[in-house]
C-alpha positions in Angstrom: 96.8 46.2 -113.0 99.6 48.5 -111.7 99.4 52.3 -111.8 102.8 53.5 -113.1 104.0 56.9 -112.0 106.2 59.0 -114.3 108.1 60.9 -111.6 108.8 60.8 -107.9 106.1 62.7 -105.9 108.8 64.0 -103.5 111.6 65.2 -105.7 110.0 65.1 -109.2 112.9 63.2 -110.7 112.2 60.4 -113.2 114.7 57.9 -111.6 112.1 55.6 -110.1 111.8 51.8 -110.4 109.5 49.2 -109.0 110.2 48.0 -105.5 109.8 44.4 -104.2 106.3 44.8 -102.8 103.1 44.9 -104.9 102.5 48.7 -105.1 105.8 50.1 -104.1 108.3 52.2 -106.0 111.8 53.4 -105.1 113.4 56.7 -106.1 117.2 56.5 -106.4 117.5 60.3 -106.5 116.0 61.0 -103.1 116.3 57.5 -101.6 112.6 57.2 -100.8 110.0 54.5 -101.2 106.4 55.2 -101.9 103.2 53.5 -103.0 100.7 54.2 -105.8 97.3 52.7 -105.5 94.0 53.3 -107.3 91.3 53.8 -104.6 88.2 54.3 -106.7 85.9 56.7 -108.5 83.0 58.9 -107.3 81.6 59.3 -103.8 82.5 56.7 -101.2 
């Protein structure tokens, strides 16, 4: 399952779209690529 962000973590715009890789997203406003992954719950 994919975690879907609602805004870019760098510029806070909502102009993001999925990138080619598994977890990647691309923001057309600030021209950055970033990943969103769920790491887990609780203590390691």
